[in-house]
C-alpha positions as CSV (number, residue, x, y, z in Angstrom):
1,M,-149.7,116.7,-59.5
2,K,-151.6,118.4,-62.6
3,H,-148.6,118.0,-64.6
4,Y,-147.6,114.5,-63.0
5,G,-146.5,112.0,-65.6
6,I,-147.4,114.5,-68.6
7,A,-144.7,117.8,-68.3
8,R,-143.4,118.5,-71.0
9,A,-139.7,118.9,-70.5
10,S,-136.5,121.5,-71.5
11,I,-133.0,120.8,-70.8
12,K,-131.1,123.3,-68.8
13,P,-127.6,124.7,-69.5
14,D,-126.5,122.2,-66.6
15,M,-127.8,119.3,-69.0
16,T,-130.7,118.5,-66.4
17,Y,-134.2,118.7,-67.1
18,V,-137.2,121.5,-65.9
19,T,-140.7,121.5,-66.5
20,A,-143.6,124.1,-65.8
21,A,-144.1,122.5,-62.3
22,D,-140.8,123.0,-61.2
23,R,-141.0,127.0,-62.0
24,E,-144.6,126.9,-60.7
25,I,-144.0,125.3,-57.2
26,E,-140.7,127.7,-57.0
27,R,-143.0,130.8,-57.7
28,A,-145.8,130.2,-55.1
29,L,-143.0,129.1,-52.5
30,R,-141.0,132.3,-53.2
31,E,-144.1,134.0,-52.5
32,K,-145.3,131.9,-49.4
33,L,-141.8,132.0,-47.4
34,S,-141.2,135.6,-48.5
35,R,-144.6,136.3,-46.5
36,A,-143.6,134.3,-43.5
37,L,-140.2,135.3,-43.0
38,P,-139.6,139.0,-44.1
39,G,-136.4,139.6,-45.4
40,A,-134.9,136.6,-45.5
41,A,-132.8,135.8,-48.6
42,V,-134.7,132.6,-51.1
43,I,-132.4,130.2,-52.8
44,G,-133.7,128.3,-55.6
45,E,-132.7,126.1,-58.0
46,E,-134.8,127.5,-60.8
47,D,-135.5,131.0,-60.2
48,G,-131.4,131.3,-58.6
49,C,-130.7,134.0,-55.9
50,G,-130.0,136.8,-57.4
51,A,-126.9,139.0,-56.8
52,A,-123.8,137.9,-55.1
53,G,-124.8,140.3,-51.9
54,V,-127.7,138.5,-51.3
55,R,-126.0,135.3,-51.3
56,G,-123.5,136.8,-49.1
57,A,-126.4,137.6,-46.9
58,A,-128.0,134.3,-47.0
59,A,-124.8,133.2,-45.6
60,K,-124.9,135.4,-42.3
61,G,-128.8,135.7,-41.8
62,W,-131.9,134.2,-42.8
63,A,-132.2,132.0,-45.8
64,W,-134.9,130.0,-47.3
65,V,-133.1,126.9,-49.5
66,I,-135.8,125.5,-52.0
67,D,-135.8,122.8,-54.3
68,P,-138.9,122.7,-55.7
69,I,-139.0,119.3,-57.4
70,D,-136.0,117.0,-56.4
71,G,-136.6,113.9,-58.6
72,T,-137.4,116.0,-61.6
73,S,-137.1,113.0,-63.8
74,A,-138.9,110.7,-61.9
75,F,-141.7,113.3,-62.1
76,I,-141.9,113.6,-65.7
77,D,-142.0,109.5,-66.0
78,G,-144.6,109.2,-64.1
79,L,-142.7,107.6,-60.8
80,P,-143.7,108.9,-57.2
81,T,-140.2,109.0,-55.9
82,F,-140.1,112.5,-56.3
83,C,-139.9,115.3,-53.6
84,V,-140.4,119.3,-52.8
85,S,-137.9,120.2,-50.4
86,V,-137.9,123.3,-48.2
87,A,-135.0,124.3,-45.5
88,L,-134.5,127.1,-43.3
89,F,-131.0,128.0,-42.7
90,E,-129.9,130.6,-40.0
91,D,-126.4,132.3,-39.9
92,G,-125.3,129.8,-42.4
93,R,-126.5,126.5,-41.2
94,P,-130.0,124.6,-41.8
95,V,-132.0,124.6,-38.6
96,A,-135.6,123.4,-39.9
97,G,-136.1,121.1,-43.2
98,V,-139.0,119.6,-44.9
99,L,-139.6,117.1,-47.2
100,R,-143.2,116.6,-49.5
101,L,-143.6,113.1,-51.5
102,P,-146.6,114.4,-53.6
103,A,-147.6,111.6,-55.0
104,T,-147.6,109.3,-51.8
105,G,-148.3,112.0,-49.3
106,D,-145.3,111.5,-47.6
107,I,-143.5,113.6,-45.3
108,Y,-140.4,114.2,-43.7
109,T,-139.4,116.8,-41.4
110,A,-136.6,118.0,-39.0
111,R,-135.7,121.1,-36.8
112,R,-132.3,121.1,-35.0
113,G,-132.2,119.8,-31.5
114,G,-135.9,118.9,-32.2
115,G,-135.3,115.1,-33.9
116,A,-136.7,113.9,-37.5
117,F,-140.0,112.8,-38.1
118,Y,-141.6,111.0,-40.7
119,N,-145.3,111.1,-41.0
120,G,-145.2,112.6,-37.6
121,A,-143.1,109.6,-35.8
122,P,-139.7,110.1,-34.8
123,I,-137.1,107.9,-36.8
124,R,-133.4,106.7,-36.6
125,P,-131.1,105.3,-39.2
126,G,-131.2,101.3,-39.0
127,G,-130.2,98.1,-40.0
128,P,-127.2,95.9,-39.2
129,L,-124.4,95.6,-42.1
130,S,-124.9,91.7,-41.6
131,R,-128.2,92.5,-43.9
132,H,-127.1,93.0,-47.4
133,D,-131.2,93.4,-48.2
134,L,-130.9,97.0,-47.1
135,P,-129.5,98.9,-49.8
136,I,-127.0,101.7,-50.6
137,C,-128.9,104.7,-52.3
138,V,-127.1,105.8,-55.5
139,P,-126.5,108.2,-58.4
140,S,-127.6,107.4,-61.6
141,K,-124.4,107.1,-63.1
142,V,-122.9,105.7,-60.3
143,H,-120.7,103.1,-62.7
144,L,-118.9,106.0,-63.9
145,R,-118.2,108.0,-61.0
146,Y,-117.8,105.3,-58.3
147,K,-116.3,102.2,-57.2
148,I,-118.3,100.0,-54.2
149,A,-117.4,97.5,-52.7
150,Y,-121.0,96.8,-50.9
151,Q,-122.1,93.0,-50.8
152,G,-125.5,94.3,-50.8
153,K,-127.9,95.8,-53.4
154,T,-127.6,99.6,-54.5
155,R,-131.1,101.3,-55.6
156,N,-131.7,104.4,-57.6
157,M,-134.7,106.5,-56.7
158,G,-134.1,109.5,-58.9
159,S,-134.2,111.8,-55.5
160,T,-131.2,112.7,-53.9
161,A,-133.5,114.1,-51.2
162,L,-135.3,110.9,-51.1
163,H,-132.2,109.1,-50.8
164,F,-131.3,111.0,-47.8
165,A,-134.3,110.4,-45.8
166,L,-134.3,106.9,-47.0
167,V,-131.0,106.9,-44.6
168,A,-132.7,108.6,-42.2
169,R,-135.6,106.0,-41.2
170,G,-133.4,102.7,-41.8
171,A,-135.3,102.2,-45.0
172,A,-131.3,102.2,-46.6
173,I,-128.4,101.2,-45.2
174,A,-126.0,104.8,-46.9
175,A,-126.8,106.8,-50.0
176,V,-124.0,108.3,-51.8
177,A,-124.2,111.6,-53.7
178,T,-122.7,114.6,-55.6
179,A,-124.7,117.3,-55.3
180,K,-126.0,121.3,-54.9
181,I,-127.0,122.9,-52.0
182,W,-130.9,122.8,-52.8
183,D,-130.6,118.9,-53.2
184,I,-129.8,118.3,-50.0
185,A,-130.2,121.4,-47.3
186,A,-133.8,120.0,-46.2
187,A,-132.5,116.3,-46.3
188,A,-128.9,116.7,-44.4
189,L,-131.0,118.0,-41.3
190,I,-133.3,115.6,-41.6
191,L,-130.5,112.7,-41.3
192,T,-128.3,114.3,-38.6
193,E,-131.5,115.0,-36.5
194,A,-132.4,111.0,-36.9
195,G,-128.5,110.3,-35.6
196,G,-126.9,110.3,-39.0
197,R,-123.8,111.5,-40.2
198,V,-123.6,113.4,-43.9
199,A,-119.8,114.0,-44.8
200,S,-117.8,113.7,-48.0
201,L,-116.0,110.7,-48.8
202,D,-112.8,112.3,-47.1
203,G,-114.5,112.9,-43.8
204,A,-114.7,116.7,-44.5
205,S,-117.8,118.2,-42.5
206,I,-120.2,119.9,-45.8
207,N,-119.3,123.7,-45.4
208,W,-122.8,125.2,-45.8
209,R,-121.6,128.8,-46.0
210,S,-119.4,128.4,-48.8
211,M,-122.6,126.6,-51.0
212,L,-124.9,129.2,-49.7
213,K,-122.4,132.1,-51.6
214,D,-122.3,130.1,-54.6
215,P,-125.3,127.4,-55.2
216,E,-124.2,126.3,-58.4
217,L,-120.9,125.1,-57.1
218,P,-121.5,120.8,-56.2
219,A,-120.9,119.4,-53.1
220,P,-117.7,117.3,-53.1
221,P,-118.8,113.3,-53.2
222,L,-121.3,112.6,-50.0
223,L,-122.0,109.6,-48.0
224,A,-124.6,109.8,-45.9
225,A,-125.2,106.8,-43.1
226,S,-125.9,106.5,-39.2
227,R,-123.0,107.8,-37.2
228,S,-121.8,104.4,-35.8
229,R,-121.7,102.6,-39.8
230,W,-120.3,105.7,-41.7
231,K,-116.5,105.1,-41.5
232,T,-117.0,101.2,-42.1
233,I,-119.4,102.4,-45.0
234,S,-117.3,105.0,-46.3
235,A,-114.2,102.9,-46.6
236,L,-116.4,100.8,-49.4
237,I,-116.3,103.3,-51.7
238,S,-114.2,105.3,-53.4
239,P,-114.1,107.5,-56.6
240,L,-113.1,106.8,-60.3
241,K,-110.4,108.7,-61.6
């Protein structure tokens, strides 16, 4: 938080921002998580995940997946909609996840088979489609990538992980994303444990093992929504050619 709103950013090869805070957080998490679970692989957005052998081990055993700041642009601008994301994988699937919003103190957590929680209270996706005040959360360049026929609002908070979490607690009806593993690892588990579904727009499930082996490879366009409404909402969204 000492960097919040005053951080100087540099541009990475993929044309996204990075700050000293991103790197400091990831280094601290790597140290603490390695002590918590010795021998587990650690995959992070800023410091990578090492050699191919490490990535292969991550797909078979224990692995931490870290996004030190999801929503770096919001963080730089002094907006509170950024979060720290940590997920734990076992044998190629997420089994625990946490999102922390340092500027607000909010926290989302989930454990496979144990439900999802917002500030300690259980959460579920909600909001009937007849309510057009519930938004679909979208990427900042949604107008260049997707055609969306939804008659309600669209909203961008600057963080894919937060978008999924908002769907999980019923503050948004859906979220559209093109993301890498560290953007969605914790958030996808939180959503599914809350009763939601995350899948590519064609209905295919996320291939976590493939993403662990090649973390720089983005997932295909994804849709997050409640299980009962996923098909209805997916019919309203299509990628632009």
